[in-house]
N, C-alpha and C positions, 0 to 999 in steps of 0.2 A: 536442585535435587532432580528435577525432571530430566535435565540434560545428562546428569550422571546415570540415571536409570536407562536412558537411551543408550549410553555407552555400555552399560552392563549387559543389556539385552542384545545389542547389535555387535559389540566387539569384545564382550566378556571382560570388560574393565569398567568399573563404576567410577570413572574419572571424567572431569570436564573435557580434557583433551580427547578422550575416546568418544565422548558424546558428540563433540564438534566434528570429529572425523566421520562418524556415522551420518550426521546431518549433511555434511558436504558430499559424502558418497551418494546419498539419496538425491540431493539436488542435481548432481552430475548424471545420475541414472535417469532422472526425469528430463534431462536435456536443458536444465536451467543454466543460463550463462553465468558463470561464477567470477568472471573477470571483474575486479573492482569490489568484490565482496570481502569483508573482514568480519569474522565472527570470533569474539573473544570470551564471551560468557553466555549463559543461557537466559539471562534476565532481559536482554534487549535494552538495558538502561545505561550501559557503558558508552561513553562518547567514542570509544575505540571501535565499536561495532559499526560497520558500514554495509549498506545494501544499495543496489542500483534499481532504477525503475524497471529496467529490462528483466532483472531477476524476479522482482515482485510480480510483474505482469505474467511471466512464465509460470510462477507458482499458482497465481489466481486462475490462470487459463486451464489448469488441471481440474477445476471444479465447475459445477453447474448449479442451476436453480434447485435441483433435487438433493443437493448435498447439505450436510449439517453446517459446513462453513458458511455458505450463502445465507442460510436461514437463521444463523446466529448473529449476523451483522446488524448494526444499527440501521434504522430506516430514516432517510432524510425528512426532517420536519416532524418526526413522530416518536422516535425512541432512542434510548442510549445517548451516546455522545453527539449524535446528529439531530437530537430533538429540537434544538434551537437554531439549526442551520437549514438553508434552502427553503424556508417557509415562503410561500407565495411564488415559487419558481416551478417550472415543469418537473423538477426532480422531487418535489415534495411528495412523500408517500410512495415513491417508486424506487429511488436509488437506494442501494444497500452499500454500506461502507464501514470502514474501520479507521478511526483517527489515531494519531500518535503525536505525542508532544515531549520534547526534551528541551533543555536550554539551547536556544538558537536553532531548533529543528522543529518542523511541523510537517506532518504527513497525513494523507488521506488516500485510501485505496479501496477499490470495490467494484461494483457492478451496476450497470444501468440497463434494465431490460428494455428492448424495443419491440415493436410489432413486427418489423420486417427482418431485422438482422440478428435476432436472438439477444444475447448478452454482450454489451460493450464492457470491456474490462478497462479500468483506468487506474493510474497511480500518479499522485502529485506529491513530490518530496521537495520541501523547501529547507534550505540551510543558510544561515547567516544571522548576523546580529539583528535581533528584533523580529524575526519571522514568526515567532510564536505569539506575537501580540495580535489580538483580534483585529486591530486596524490595519495590519499588514496582510495576514493570510485570508481574512474573510472576503475582501474584494476579489482576490484571485480565485477562491472557491466559488463564490456566489455570482460573480460576473463572468469570468472567463470559462471556468469549468462548467457552470450551469448553462451558459450560452452554447458551448460546444456540444454538450450531451443533450441538452433540451431541444436543440434545433436539428438533431440528426434526422435525416442524412444531409441536410443542407448546410451543416456547420463547416468549420474550417477543415482544410485538407490535412492529410496525415503529416505532411511536411511541416505544416504550421503547428502541429501538436507535439513534434519531437522535442526531446529535452533541450532546454536553453543552455547555451554555453555558460560555463562558470564565470561569474563576474567577481573579481577580487576588489576588496576595498583598498583605497589608497593608504 
């Protein structure tokens, strides 16, 4: 319904396709890279929806610590869907993020405030059989992501943090 309302306000048509057009137009106007994005509904629950790390980073980059988005996110080790994660790491009580889970998809995106560099914006999107299992994604989050963000600026290089190449199953 929200997507249809966006279509009605932005394109004078209360339809899903009009709403999707308005959303894509806004992303383009913001300079968000839309290559690889597929939006098919407003729920975010369709397996046909696709988003890239680059697109998510560009959207998150439009906001700051003063914005409602930042202040509404869960806090690592303290609140929401992140209450049970990153406990005992340098991210606990500091990192703000949003999780997402679908069958064979797990995501985490958000912000890590630093003393010297302002906000570090990050996105981790995992897709494949079993990635939504705690034993699969948790080590990636709490080892690799926590090490990279918690050790800034001495952490891995930008090149080491770029998206991994897709690996297909045999």
